[in-house]
All heavy atoms as an XYZ file, in Angstrom:
952
protein
N     -43.762     12.816     15.140
C     -42.529     13.373     15.434
C     -41.647     13.316     14.108
O     -40.774     14.152     13.843
C     -41.750     12.637     16.525
C     -40.466     13.194     16.841
S     -40.266     13.191     18.596
C     -38.587     13.813     18.640
N     -41.894     12.302     13.235
C     -41.137     12.192     12.007
C     -41.472     13.356     11.138
O     -42.626     13.815     10.959
C     -41.374     10.874     11.302
C     -40.734      9.642     11.904
O     -39.908      9.930     12.816
O     -40.991      8.596     11.467
N     -40.402     13.962     10.486
C     -40.564     15.055      9.564
C     -40.385     16.426     10.182
O     -40.266     17.413      9.441
N     -40.350     16.510     11.609
C     -40.131     17.775     12.167
C     -38.677     18.201     12.082
O     -37.790     17.323     11.974
C     -40.578     17.740     13.639
C     -42.028     17.548     13.850
C     -42.365     17.467     15.368
O     -41.481     17.343     16.173
N     -43.631     17.511     15.652
N     -38.423     19.446     12.119
C     -37.005     19.981     12.059
C     -36.660     20.534     13.399
O     -37.516     20.745     14.279
C     -36.860     21.082     10.940
O     -37.785     22.145     11.324
C     -37.323     20.568      9.597
N     -35.409     20.907     13.600
C     -34.901     21.563     14.793
C     -35.435     22.976     14.851
O     -35.717     23.644     13.845
C     -33.379     21.562     14.816
N     -35.567     23.486     16.103
C     -36.137     24.807     16.251
C     -35.268     25.894     15.626
O     -35.745     26.905     15.036
C     -36.345     25.049     17.782
C     -37.194     26.262     18.055
C     -37.523     26.298     19.541
C     -38.423     27.478     19.789
N     -38.836     27.565     21.189
N     -33.908     25.778     15.800
C     -33.018     26.726     15.227
C     -32.219     26.084     14.090
O     -31.689     25.058     14.267
C     -32.077     27.182     16.356
C     -32.815     27.824     17.518
C     -32.937     27.139     18.698
C     -33.287     29.079     17.373
C     -33.675     27.747     19.768
C     -34.070     29.720     18.483
C     -34.174     28.935     19.653
O     -34.812     29.535     20.643
N     -32.178     26.825     13.031
C     -31.543     26.240     11.767
C     -30.062     25.784     11.939
O     -29.719     24.744     11.418
C     -31.691     27.194     10.613
C     -31.316     26.584      9.321
C     -31.576     27.424      8.100
O     -32.634     28.158      8.130
O     -30.852     27.346      7.152
N     -29.226     26.587     12.607
C     -27.784     26.162     12.736
C     -27.698     24.796     13.426
O     -26.726     24.072     13.214
C     -27.079     27.235     13.545
C     -27.977     28.465     13.356
C     -29.424     27.921     13.187
N     -28.621     24.488     14.353
C     -28.656     23.166     15.001
C     -29.179     22.019     14.197
O     -29.230     20.895     14.619
C     -29.401     23.268     16.327
C     -28.725     24.239     17.273
O     -27.564     24.493     17.198
N     -29.555     24.757     18.151
N     -29.690     22.354     13.013
C     -30.380     21.378     12.257
C     -29.929     21.174     10.845
O     -30.710     20.821      9.965
N     -28.689     21.587     10.527
C     -28.158     21.305      9.210
C     -27.040     20.322      9.275
O     -26.195     20.326     10.132
C     -27.648     22.682      8.551
O     -26.702     23.255      9.411
C     -28.816     23.679      8.383
N     -26.985     19.400      8.247
C     -25.891     18.479      8.188
C     -24.596     19.003      7.609
O     -24.484     20.194      7.323
C     -26.378     17.144      7.509
C     -26.651     17.375      6.000
O     -26.492     18.497      5.540
O     -27.062     16.368      5.331
N     -23.663     18.113      7.361
C     -22.348     18.558      6.880
C     -22.489     19.278      5.534
O     -21.724     20.178      5.310
C     -21.548     17.246      6.676
C     -20.138     17.510      6.068
C     -19.440     16.206      5.862
N     -19.979     15.550      4.672
C     -19.578     14.377      4.163
N     -18.580     13.722      4.803
N     -20.045     13.824      3.122
N     -23.408     18.887      4.666
C     -23.588     19.522      3.398
C     -24.537     20.740      3.420
O     -24.718     21.299      2.325
C     -24.128     18.473      2.451
C     -23.282     17.226      2.382
O     -22.057     17.355      2.390
O     -23.825     16.138      2.347
N     -25.049     21.086      4.537
C     -25.942     22.236      4.623
C     -27.394     21.948      4.442
O     -28.220     22.835      4.386
N     -27.732     20.650      4.302
C     -29.155     20.219      4.198
C     -29.853     20.243      5.477
O     -29.243     19.938      6.518
C     -29.259     18.879      3.571
C     -28.559     18.691      2.245
O     -28.567     19.620      1.483
N     -27.985     17.551      1.917
N     -31.107     20.587      5.528
C     -31.861     20.614      6.747
C     -32.187     19.184      7.202
O     -32.706     18.374      6.386
C     -33.183     21.436      6.581
C     -32.825     22.904      6.229
C     -34.107     21.370      7.797
C     -33.987     23.795      5.991
N     -31.866     18.861      8.453
C     -32.199     17.591      9.041
C     -33.612     17.525      9.501
O     -34.159     18.496     10.119
C     -31.246     17.359     10.213
C     -29.779     17.141      9.905
C     -28.987     17.214     11.145
C     -29.547     15.905      9.216
N     -34.236     16.401      9.314
C     -35.672     16.205      9.715
C     -35.679     14.914     10.553
O     -34.947     13.946     10.266
C     -36.594     16.061      8.568
C     -36.680     17.288      7.719
C     -37.706     17.223      6.643
N     -37.708     18.398      5.747
C     -38.234     19.542      6.059
N     -38.744     19.725      7.265
N     -38.203     20.536      5.191
N     -36.454     14.906     11.600
C     -36.590     13.686     12.415
C     -37.073     12.518     11.570
O     -37.962     12.657     10.767
C     -37.601     13.954     13.598
C     -37.107     14.833     14.576
O     -35.920     14.890     14.841
N     -37.949     15.627     15.264
N     -36.431     11.345     11.790
C     -36.811     10.123     11.058
C     -36.039      9.906      9.723
O     -36.198      8.853      9.102
N     -35.283     10.911      9.332
C     -34.428     10.695      8.108
C     -33.285      9.731      8.347
O     -32.763      9.583      9.478
C     -33.795     12.022      7.681
C     -34.713     12.943      6.952
C     -34.000     14.147      6.434
O     -33.035     14.627      7.026
O     -34.411     14.621      5.321
N     -32.863      9.057      7.251
C     -31.737      8.112      7.397
C     -30.510      8.937      6.946
O     -30.420      9.513      5.881
C     -31.901      6.953      6.488
O     -33.057      6.254      6.876
C     -30.727      5.996      6.569
N     -29.493      8.982      7.877
C     -28.256      9.721      7.599
C     -27.061      8.808      7.911
O     -27.162      7.879      8.706
C     -28.182     11.006      8.523
C     -29.179     12.067      8.123
C     -28.849     12.716      6.806
C     -29.807     13.802      6.475
N     -29.493     14.495      5.338
N     -25.907      9.151      7.351
C     -24.651      8.522      7.589
C     -23.720      9.291      8.483
O     -23.935     10.552      8.512
C     -23.950      8.216      6.268
C     -24.652      7.197      5.395
C     -25.718      7.502      4.605
C     -24.249      5.861      5.456
C     -26.404      6.584      3.830
C     -24.869      4.896      4.665
C     -25.970      5.331      3.839
O     -26.529      4.320      3.059
N     -22.853      8.603      9.192
C     -21.799      9.274      9.958
C     -20.696      8.344     10.235
O     -20.826      7.078     10.029
C     -22.391      9.788     11.283
C     -22.754      8.708     12.289
C     -21.865      8.354     13.281
C     -23.954      8.031     12.129
C     -22.234      7.388     14.206
C     -24.267      7.034     13.105
C     -23.409      6.738     14.087
N     -19.549      8.848     10.672
C     -18.395      7.981     10.964
C     -18.259      7.929     12.550
O     -18.309      8.963     13.118
C     -17.105      8.475     10.316
C     -17.126      8.286      8.877
C     -15.791      8.372      8.247
N     -15.931      8.271      6.816
C     -15.928      7.121      6.208
N     -15.821      6.009      6.854
N     -16.054      7.062      4.941
N     -18.138      6.732     13.069
C     -17.984      6.693     14.532
C     -16.480      6.884     14.895
O     -15.682      7.110     14.066
C     -18.493      5.323     15.059
C     -17.672      4.091     14.657
O     -16.898      4.312     13.759
O     -17.879      3.118     15.308
N     -16.213      6.791     16.217
C     -14.844      7.159     16.684
C     -13.810      6.277     16.135
O     -12.692      6.575     16.062
C     -14.834      7.124     18.205
C     -15.203      5.718     18.744
C     -16.422      5.266     19.042
C     -14.353      4.680     18.961
N     -16.426      3.974     19.459
C     -15.049      3.538     19.428
C     -12.927      4.531     18.885
C     -14.514      2.357     19.807
C     -12.374      3.248     19.237
C     -13.210      2.248     19.659
N     -14.104      5.055     15.742
C     -13.198      4.082     15.148
C     -12.963      4.152     13.706
O     -12.211      3.421     13.083
C     -13.544      2.629     15.560
O     -14.774      2.297     14.959
N     -13.672      5.128     13.023
C     -13.524      5.358     11.623
C     -14.435      4.627     10.702
O     -14.417      4.767      9.488
N     -15.375      3.787     11.218
C     -16.336      3.010     10.442
C     -17.505      3.885      9.982
O     -17.932      4.726     10.763
C     -16.753      1.733     11.095
C     -15.776      0.719     11.332
C     -15.061      0.541     12.410
C     -15.345     -0.085     10.141
C     -14.115     -0.449     12.518
C     -14.447     -1.031     10.259
C     -13.762     -1.236     11.440
O     -12.807     -2.152     11.511
N     -17.973      3.628      8.804
C     -19.222      4.284      8.310
C     -20.468      3.602      8.802
O     -20.571      2.383      8.723
C     -19.158      4.223      6.719
C     -20.274      5.047      6.007
C     -20.054      6.546      6.269
C     -20.190      4.641      4.491
N     -21.337      4.392      9.498
C     -22.520      3.859     10.063
C     -23.733      4.668      9.534
O     -23.541      5.863      9.093
C     -22.512      3.932     11.560
C     -21.477      3.103     12.257
C     -21.430      3.449     13.723
C     -21.612      1.706     12.029
N     -24.954      4.109      9.607
C     -26.188      4.889      9.264
C     -27.283      4.533     10.167
O     -27.352      3.450     10.812
C     -26.563      4.550      7.823
C     -27.324      3.371      7.628
C     -27.823      3.244      6.247
N     -28.493      1.998      6.162
C     -28.969      1.428      5.203
N     -28.851      1.937      4.032
N     -29.583      0.282      5.233
N     -28.217      5.462     10.270
C     -29.400      5.233     11.120
C     -30.359      6.391     10.953
O     -30.136      7.327     10.267
N     -31.475      6.241     11.657
C     -32.491      7.283     11.675
C     -32.124      8.333     12.745
O     -31.695      7.993     13.859
C     -33.836      6.710     12.043
C     -34.546      5.991     10.919
C     -35.924      5.624     11.311
C     -36.653      5.151     10.055
N     -38.082      4.921     10.360
N     -32.282      9.616     12.390
C     -31.927     10.675     13.239
C     -33.057     11.348     13.892
O     -34.165     11.463     13.323
C     -31.076     11.742     12.481
C     -29.784     11.142     11.982
C     -31.822     12.401     11.392
N     -32.900     11.756     15.182
C     -33.914     12.433     15.922
C     -33.180     13.602     16.758
O     -32.196     13.304     17.364
C     -34.725     11.568     16.847
C     -35.524     10.588     16.055
C     -35.074      9.326     15.754
C     -36.804     10.945     15.630
C     -35.848      8.425     15.100
C     -37.606     10.097     14.972
C     -37.090      8.824     14.633
O     -37.887      7.952     13.913
N     -33.789     14.809     16.780
C     -33.093     15.898     17.376
C     -33.137     15.634     18.964
O     -34.070     15.260     19.514
C     -33.857     17.186     17.110
C     -33.120     18.397     17.600
N     -33.587     19.068     18.697
C     -31.973     19.047     17.187
C     -32.695     20.110     18.933
N     -31.791     20.060     18.019
N     -31.929     15.913     19.548
C     -31.810     15.823     20.989
C     -31.776     17.179     21.621
O     -32.802     17.693     22.032
C     -30.431     15.062     21.283
C     -30.266     14.716     22.704
O     -31.132     14.994     23.529
N     -29.084     14.262     23.032
N     -30.600     17.754     21.717
C     -30.452     19.093     22.348
C     -29.353     19.892     21.646
O     -28.355     19.209     21.241
C     -30.251     18.984     23.852
C     -30.274     20.339     24.509
C     -28.928     18.330     24.172
C     -30.368     20.289     26.015
N     -29.461     21.116     21.561
C     -28.509     21.991     20.864
C     -28.251     21.399     19.440
O     -29.195     21.206     18.700
C     -27.232     22.139     21.641
C     -27.414     22.871     22.948
O     -28.428     23.672     23.004
N     -26.587     22.663     23.937
N     -26.972     21.109     19.105
C     -26.712     20.629     17.757
C     -26.578     19.070     17.772
O     -26.129     18.506     16.816
C     -25.515     21.284     17.182
C     -24.203     20.864     17.865
O     -24.253     20.399     19.025
N     -23.101     20.976     17.180
N     -26.907     18.435     18.827
C     -26.779     16.988     18.970
C     -28.033     16.283     18.449
O     -29.143     16.678     18.681
C     -26.483     16.595     20.424
C     -25.167     17.157     20.929
S     -23.761     16.918     19.895
C     -23.468     15.176     20.312
N     -27.799     15.095     17.832
C     -28.921     14.245     17.278
C     -28.669     12.896     17.747
O     -27.535     12.374     17.733
C     -28.945     14.358     15.756
C     -29.358     15.721     15.259
C     -28.650     16.870     15.298
C     -30.537     16.026     14.673
N     -29.381     17.894     14.780
C     -30.606     17.403     14.367
C     -31.731     15.260     14.321
C     -31.696     18.068     13.733
C     -32.800     15.894     13.716
C     -32.761     17.273     13.435
N     -29.826     12.185     18.146
C     -29.738     10.758     18.430
C     -29.837     10.034     17.096
O     -30.682     10.355     16.284
C     -30.940     10.336     19.305
C     -30.770     10.664     20.740
C     -29.683     10.665     21.536
C     -31.806     11.188     21.550
N     -29.958     11.106     22.718
C     -31.250     11.439     22.828
C     -33.159     11.523     21.384
C     -31.992     11.908     23.913
C     -33.892     11.987     22.444
C     -33.288     12.173     23.644
N     -28.924      9.048     16.903
C     -29.020      8.208     15.702
C     -29.373      6.806     16.195
O     -28.679      6.187     16.967
C     -27.679      8.220     14.967
C     -27.735      7.346     13.708
C     -27.293      9.635     14.657
N     -30.517      6.237     15.674
C     -30.925      4.949     16.061
C     -30.412      3.994     14.939
O     -30.761      4.086     13.755
C     -32.443      4.833     16.024
C     -33.191      5.800     16.919
C     -34.682      5.655     16.814
C     -32.747      5.564     18.420
N     -29.489      3.086     15.329
C     -28.850      2.208     14.434
C     -29.697      0.945     14.217
O     -30.605      0.696     15.039
C     -27.398      1.844     14.968
C     -26.471      2.952     15.198
C     -25.217      2.415     15.767
C     -26.245      3.690     13.902
N     -29.430      0.180     13.196
C     -30.268     -1.005     12.907
C     -30.201     -2.057     13.989
O     -31.155     -2.829     14.142
C     -29.790     -1.597     11.514
N     -29.074     -2.124     14.727
C     -28.946     -3.175     15.769
C     -29.567     -2.727     17.112
O     -29.420     -3.445     18.072
C     -27.470     -3.515     15.942
C     -26.582     -2.410     16.331
O     -27.057     -1.325     16.512
O     -25.396     -2.660     16.550
N     -30.184     -1.563     17.153
C     -30.871     -1.104     18.347
C     -30.061     -0.131     19.194
O     -30.528      0.360     20.172
N     -28.800      0.099     18.845
C     -27.966      1.035     19.628
C     -28.448      2.454     19.281
O     -28.949      2.733     18.165
C     -26.539      0.834     19.211
C     -25.950     -0.453     19.708
C     -24.429     -0.430     19.379
O     -23.864      0.599     18.996
N     -23.832     -1.614     19.487
N     -28.137      3.366     20.273
C     -28.424      4.802     20.082
C     -27.109      5.517     20.217
O     -26.380      5.325     21.204
C     -29.462      5.284     21.084
C     -29.638      6.736     20.920
C     -30.784      4.538     20.928
N     -26.746      6.336     19.287
C     -25.587      7.220     19.318
C     -26.008      8.621     19.356
O     -26.949      9.034     18.799
C     -24.713      6.964     18.076
C     -24.223      5.576     17.896
C     -23.042      5.203     18.851
N     -22.653      3.844     18.742
C     -21.723      3.395     17.884
N     -20.980      4.229     17.156
N     -21.389      2.155     17.895
N     -25.213      9.445     20.076
C     -25.415     10.873     20.120
C     -24.381     11.525     19.213
O     -23.166     11.524     19.545
C     -25.274     11.371     21.627
C     -25.966     12.691     21.827
O     -26.864     13.065     21.111
N     -25.497     13.394     22.849
N     -24.800     12.126     18.136
C     -23.941     12.636     17.118
C     -24.188     14.088     16.792
O     -25.352     14.472     16.747
C     -24.017     11.788     15.802
C     -23.112     12.305     14.680
C     -23.841     10.320     16.034
N     -23.191     14.910     16.618
C     -23.286     16.286     16.245
C     -23.889     16.384     14.823
O     -23.599     15.588     13.940
C     -22.023     17.044     16.384
N     -24.606     17.438     14.576
C     -25.266     17.642     13.261
C     -24.216     17.786     12.160
O     -24.496     17.298     11.061
C     -26.229     18.804     13.250
S     -25.448     20.439     13.530
N     -23.108     18.364     12.381
C     -22.076     18.545     11.337
C     -21.388     17.279     10.959
O     -20.599     17.248     10.061
C     -21.095     19.669     11.683
C     -20.520     19.505     13.097
C     -19.443     18.682     13.299
C     -21.036     20.279     14.118
C     -18.888     18.557     14.534
C     -20.460     20.180     15.376
C     -19.426     19.265     15.592
N     -21.570     16.196     11.749
C     -20.996     14.816     11.409
C     -21.912     13.978     10.599
O     -21.524     12.922     10.064
C     -20.647     14.031     12.696
C     -19.435     14.702     13.395
O     -18.595     15.310     12.661
O     -19.259     14.551     14.592
N     -23.196     14.442     10.481
C     -24.211     13.680      9.672
C     -24.134     14.064      8.269
O     -23.890     15.260      7.914
C     -25.565     13.915     10.264
C     -25.779     13.478     11.674
C     -27.137     14.039     12.208
C     -25.702     11.998     11.867
N     -24.398     13.131      7.342
C     -24.331     13.461      5.921
C     -25.123     12.422      5.092
O     -25.428     11.334      5.576
C     -22.966     13.591      5.378
C     -22.091     12.319      5.500
C     -22.030     11.370      4.524
C     -21.333     12.090      6.689
C     -21.265     10.284      4.703
C     -20.591     10.958      6.881
C     -20.557     10.018      5.877
N     -25.440     12.803      3.848
C     -26.015     11.817      2.847
C     -24.854     11.227      2.061
O     -23.990     11.947      1.683
C     -27.009     12.592      1.881
C     -28.248     13.051      2.546
O     -28.713     12.302      3.487
O     -28.698     14.159      2.306
N     -24.834      9.950      1.931
C     -23.795      9.251      1.171
C     -23.922      9.550     -0.302
O     -24.963      9.400     -0.921
C     -23.857      7.789      1.472
C     -22.632      7.054      1.074
C     -21.467      7.411      1.852
C     -22.871      5.528      1.252
N     -22.772      9.986     -0.927
C     -22.723     10.292     -2.333
C     -21.816      9.214     -3.076
O     -21.078      8.456     -2.369
C     -22.169     11.677     -2.581
C     -22.985     12.752     -2.003
C     -22.344     14.075     -2.145
C     -23.011     15.179     -1.385
N     -22.281     16.367     -1.221
N     -21.815      9.183     -4.288
C     -20.966      8.269     -5.036
C     -19.530      8.550     -4.853
O     -18.681      7.662     -4.880
C     -21.289      8.409     -6.518
C     -22.633      7.894     -6.975
C     -22.732      6.354     -6.789
O     -21.767      5.627     -7.073
O     -23.858      5.906     -6.410
N     -19.164      9.820     -4.589
C     -17.760     10.231     -4.456
C     -17.252     10.049     -3.062
O     -16.072     10.077     -2.896
C     -17.528     11.659     -4.844
O     -18.436     12.533     -3.987
C     -17.905     11.904     -6.306
N     -18.132      9.672     -2.040
C     -17.671      9.489     -0.650
C     -16.878      8.239     -0.548
O     -17.266      7.217     -1.135
C     -18.812      9.523      0.290
C     -19.392     10.922      0.465
O     -18.614     11.886      0.340
O     -20.602     11.017      0.818
N     -15.835      8.254      0.285
C     -15.043      7.127      0.651
C     -15.887      6.164      1.506
O     -16.471      6.590      2.566
C     -13.793      7.471      1.354
C     -12.946      6.300      1.714
C     -12.239      5.637      0.776
C     -12.757      6.029      3.026
C     -11.426      4.556      1.113
C     -11.945      4.988      3.470
C     -11.296      4.260      2.435
N     -16.005      4.865      1.135
C     -16.918      3.980      1.917
C     -16.237      3.072      2.843
O     -16.850      2.306      3.573
C     -17.791      3.164      0.909
C     -18.699      4.037      0.141
C     -19.383      3.270     -0.989
N     -20.098      4.202     -1.811
C     -21.425      4.271     -1.894
N     -22.100      3.452     -1.185
N     -21.949      5.123     -2.636
N     -14.937      3.090      2.826
C     -14.141      2.162      3.721
C     -13.911      2.872      5.078
O     -14.379      3.958      5.360
N     -13.065      2.150      5.881
C     -12.760      2.633      7.196
C     -11.749      3.770      7.085
O     -10.818      3.706      6.328
C     -12.191      1.573      8.080
C     -11.852      2.016      9.478
C     -11.334      0.846     10.224
N     -11.090      1.334     11.646
C     -10.261      0.726     12.424
N      -9.560     -0.360     12.039
N     -10.067      1.186     13.658
N     -11.953      4.909      7.729
C     -11.055      6.057      7.728
C     -10.527      6.276      9.138
O     -11.198      6.669     10.008
C     -11.775      7.310      7.227
C     -10.888      8.482      7.039
C     -11.557      9.598      6.364
N     -11.586      9.361      4.955
C     -12.304      9.858      4.063
N     -13.193     10.786      4.428
N     -12.212      9.615      2.765
N      -9.196      5.969      9.286
C      -8.626      6.094     10.622
C      -7.206      6.543     10.390
O      -6.457      6.061      9.540
C      -8.600      4.692     11.249
C      -8.152      4.694     12.698
C      -9.175      5.208     13.626
C      -8.659      5.011     15.066
N      -9.487      5.493     16.011
N      -6.751      7.491     11.210
C      -5.364      7.993     11.158
C      -4.403      7.057     11.741
O      -4.770      6.356     12.734
C      -5.301      9.363     11.906
C      -6.007     10.449     11.218
O      -6.306     10.395     10.024
N      -6.387     11.459     11.890
N      -3.207      6.902     11.123
C      -2.229      5.926     11.627
C      -1.582      6.630     12.861
O      -1.074      7.684     12.798
C      -1.173      5.699     10.518
C      -0.081      4.787     10.997
N      -0.302      3.520     11.335
C       1.237      5.097     11.163
C       0.875      2.994     11.724
N       1.815      3.913     11.650
N      -1.573      5.889     14.025
C      -1.010      6.379     15.202
C      -0.113      5.221     15.796
O      -0.537      4.359     16.507
C      -2.057      6.680     16.265
C      -2.874      7.879     15.866
C      -3.918      8.227     16.842
N      -3.786      7.609     18.157
C      -4.726      7.526     19.088
N      -5.894      8.097     18.805
N      -4.537      6.955     20.206
N       1.172      5.280     15.367
C       2.093      4.218     15.823
C       2.372      4.360     17.328
O       2.200      5.439     17.897
C       3.381      4.405     15.030
C       3.295      5.813     14.618
C       1.837      6.177     14.474
N       2.745      3.303     18.006
C       3.082      3.387     19.363
C       4.225      4.369     19.704
O       5.123      4.516     18.888
C       3.473      1.956     19.874
C       2.977      1.134     18.725
C       2.887      1.975     17.522
N       4.267      5.023     20.886
C       5.219      5.900     21.258
C       6.647      5.346     21.218
O       7.551      6.000     20.779
C       4.894      6.490     22.654
C       5.756      7.510     23.149
C       5.372      7.927     24.577
C       6.384      8.825     25.181
N       6.047      9.087     26.612
N       6.792      4.107     21.758
C       8.066      3.443     21.724
C       8.701      3.245     20.317
O       9.846      3.464     20.115
C       7.971      2.129     22.406
C       7.536      2.104     23.865
C       6.032      2.254     24.079
O       5.338      1.943     23.086
O       5.689      2.632     25.171
N       7.766      3.002     19.351
C       8.218      2.817     18.054
C       8.740      4.134     17.416
O       9.780      4.157     16.837
C       7.061      2.256     17.150
C       7.365      2.240     15.652
C       8.101      1.157     15.123
C       6.913      3.243     14.821
C       8.426      1.147     13.775
C       7.146      3.123     13.481
C       7.931      2.142     12.951
O       8.176      2.083     11.605
N       8.053      5.154     17.673
C       8.452      6.436     17.175
C       9.807      6.944     17.823
O      10.687      7.408     17.121
C       7.338      7.580     17.466
C       7.795      8.994     17.028
C       6.067      7.174     16.752
N       9.931      6.701     19.155
C      11.213      7.023     19.750
C      12.357      6.242     19.236
O      13.430      6.859     18.942
C      11.101      6.882     21.315
C      10.161      7.854     21.970
C       9.910      7.485     23.387
O      10.413      6.376     23.858
O       9.256      8.260     24.075
N      12.167      4.960     19.086
C      13.263      4.097     18.579
C      13.623      4.524     17.093
O      14.781      4.566     16.782
C      12.773      2.642     18.582
C      13.699      1.628     18.010
C      14.830      1.423     19.058
N      15.711      0.323     18.521
C      17.015      0.350     18.642
N      17.626      1.331     19.360
N      17.729     -0.559     18.039
N      12.645      4.813     16.348
C      12.832      5.209     14.917
C      13.668      6.474     14.836
O      14.588      6.672     14.059
C      11.527      5.401     14.254
C      11.724      5.710     12.792
C      10.832      4.836     11.980
N      11.066      5.241     10.633
C      10.543      4.629      9.580
N       9.643      3.714      9.818
N      10.827      5.057      8.449
N      13.383      7.465     15.723
C      14.134      8.717     15.724
C      15.546      8.510     16.210
O      16.477      9.078     15.640
C      13.478      9.767     16.642
O      13.326      9.320     17.955
C      12.127     10.246     16.050
N      15.718      7.593     17.203
C      17.079      7.275     17.661
C      17.919      6.653     16.474
O      19.078      6.942     16.289
C      17.042      6.327     18.839
C      16.562      6.955     20.083
C      17.476      8.019     20.633
O      18.691      7.862     20.417
N      17.034      9.103     21.174
N      17.277      5.773     15.740
C      17.991      5.070     14.592
C      18.250      6.053     13.486
O      19.320      5.967     12.883
C      17.106      3.936     14.086
C      17.074      2.731     14.947
C      16.144      1.651     14.405
C      18.421      2.113     15.201
N      17.407      7.076     13.261
C      17.692      8.006     12.278
C      18.920      8.929     12.571
O      19.495      9.466     11.699
C      16.508      8.838     11.985
O      16.192      9.682     13.046
N      19.235      9.025     13.880
C      20.363      9.900     14.277
C      21.678      9.171     14.190
O      22.712      9.803     14.124
C      20.145     10.383     15.673
C      18.897     11.239     15.943
C      18.789     11.568     17.417
C      18.984     12.512     15.154
N      21.639      7.838     14.111
C      22.905      7.009     14.080
C      23.455      6.979     12.629
O      22.680      7.050     11.635
C      22.591      5.589     14.503
S      22.119      5.461     16.220
N      24.780      6.826     12.558
C      25.368      6.726     11.212
C      25.279      5.220     10.796
O      25.016      4.406     11.650
C      26.812      7.183     11.324
O      27.577      6.308     12.070
N      25.595      4.969      9.554
C      25.552      3.576      9.012
C      26.612      2.673      9.748
O      26.270      1.550     10.110
C      25.791      3.656      7.513
C      25.825      2.169      6.989
C      24.667      4.368      6.816
N      27.750      3.271      9.975
C      28.814      2.549     10.673
C      28.380      2.113     12.078
O      28.606      0.982     12.469
C      30.126      3.369     10.792
C      30.789      3.552      9.447
C      31.517      2.311      9.081
C      32.312      2.573      7.820
N      32.889      1.372      7.298
N      27.679      2.949     12.803
C      27.215      2.679     14.164
C      26.189      1.631     14.119
O      26.218      0.681     14.971
C      26.704      3.953     14.825
C      27.668      4.978     15.191
C      27.039      6.231     15.677
O      25.913      6.605     15.272
O      27.675      6.913     16.482
N      25.328      1.613     13.162
C      24.301      0.566     12.964
C      24.883     -0.767     12.660
O      24.467     -1.845     13.203
C      23.276      0.994     11.895
C      22.374      2.197     12.276
C      21.565      2.555     11.005
C      21.504      1.911     13.445
N      25.905     -0.770     11.806
C      26.609     -2.035     11.480
C      27.255     -2.581     12.730
O      27.194     -3.787     12.977
C      27.650     -1.786     10.377
C      27.046     -1.609      8.995
C      28.051     -1.182      7.924
O      29.217     -0.996      8.276
O      27.594     -1.132      6.782
N      27.940     -1.755     13.528
C      28.585     -2.235     14.719
C      27.624     -2.792     15.673
O      27.836     -3.828     16.393
C      29.372     -1.061     15.340
C      30.742     -0.915     14.846
C      31.556      0.111     15.694
N      31.852      1.195     14.741
C      31.593      2.433     14.928
N      31.037      2.899     16.016
N      31.957      3.404     14.019
N      26.452     -2.155     15.807
C      25.461     -2.647     16.725
C      24.890     -4.001     16.272
O      24.633     -4.913     17.105
C      24.286     -1.610     16.820
C      23.198     -1.875     17.788
C      23.590     -1.880     19.183
O      24.601     -1.251     19.529
O      22.880     -2.547     20.015
N      24.681     -4.182     14.988
C      24.178     -5.495     14.429
C      25.222     -6.575     14.662
O      24.868     -7.673     15.079
C      23.892     -5.374     12.906
C      22.588     -4.610     12.646
C      22.515     -4.469     11.059
C      21.378     -5.357     13.167
N      26.472     -6.288     14.484
C      27.607     -7.290     14.734
C      27.625     -7.607     16.236
O      27.728     -8.832     16.585
C      28.917     -6.720     14.303
C      29.114     -6.736     12.839
C      30.439     -6.115     12.405
C      30.576     -6.023     10.944
N      31.791     -5.351     10.532
N      27.457     -6.616     17.061
C      27.513     -6.877     18.558
C      26.301     -7.807     18.979
O      26.497     -8.721     19.747
C      27.412     -5.588     19.307
C      27.634     -5.746     20.810
C      27.507     -4.313     21.518
N      26.230     -3.773     21.351
C      25.147     -4.106     22.112
N      25.216     -5.035     22.946
N      24.011     -3.489     21.982
N      25.159     -7.560     18.416
C      24.028     -8.345     18.697
C      24.194     -9.812     18.239
O      23.690    -10.744     18.895
C      22.703     -7.727     18.171
C      22.311     -6.526     18.930
C      20.928     -6.036     18.477
C      20.464     -4.839     19.285
N      19.210     -4.363     18.941
N      24.787    -10.013     17.100
C      24.989    -11.323     16.527
C      25.958    -12.090     17.365
O      25.819    -13.344     17.537
C      25.484    -11.234     15.115
C      24.443    -10.881     14.176
C      24.958    -10.922     12.704
N      24.063    -10.316     11.761
C      24.422     -9.662     10.678
N      25.657     -9.612     10.329
N      23.505     -9.104      9.904
N      26.940    -11.452     17.965
C      27.904    -12.147     18.783
C      27.317    -12.642     20.044
O      27.719    -13.616     20.622
C      29.103    -11.207     19.144
C      30.074    -11.113     17.994
C      31.314    -10.328     18.407
N      31.729     -9.487     17.354
C      32.181     -8.269     17.421
N      32.287     -7.667     18.612
N      32.500     -7.574     16.352
N      26.325    -11.946     20.583
C      25.658    -12.264     21.841
C      24.943    -13.629     21.766
O      24.809    -14.358     22.635
C      24.649    -11.230     22.299
C      25.333    -10.072     22.962
C      24.188     -9.141     23.544
C      24.789     -8.027     24.360
N      23.836     -7.152     24.864
N      24.388    -13.923     20.591
C      23.668    -15.144     20.369
C      24.518    -16.323     20.358
O      25.029    -17.057     20.737
C      22.889    -15.121     18.984
C      21.747    -14.170     19.036
C      21.038    -14.156     17.721
C      19.928    -13.211     17.696
N      19.137    -13.230     16.504
C-alpha cells in the first residue's frame, strides 16, 4: 500500500500542490494550533488518515497537509479569542468619558 497515490488527483495533492503518496511523512496543524506530523494514508474523497507517533489516528483534509520548510512557522498558531464578557466590558469602558471613569473609581474606593 505504501507509495500508492489517490485515484483522482485533486484528492491527492497537499497544500503546496505536491502529489500525496501512502506512507509519506507529512505535517499538519491540529484544531488547537500545534504542529503535528505522521504517516499519511488515503481514506475517502480528499480526506487522509494520519498515523501519529503515539498511535493516534487523525482524519485530515489533503489541503491541510504539507512538507515543513525552513520558512514555515514552527510554534503554536492560534487566534486570540477573548471571552465575550471581556469584550463587552471593554466596549462599555471605551464609551465612557475620563471624568465618568474617575467618578466610578472613587465610588468603588469608598465602598471598601
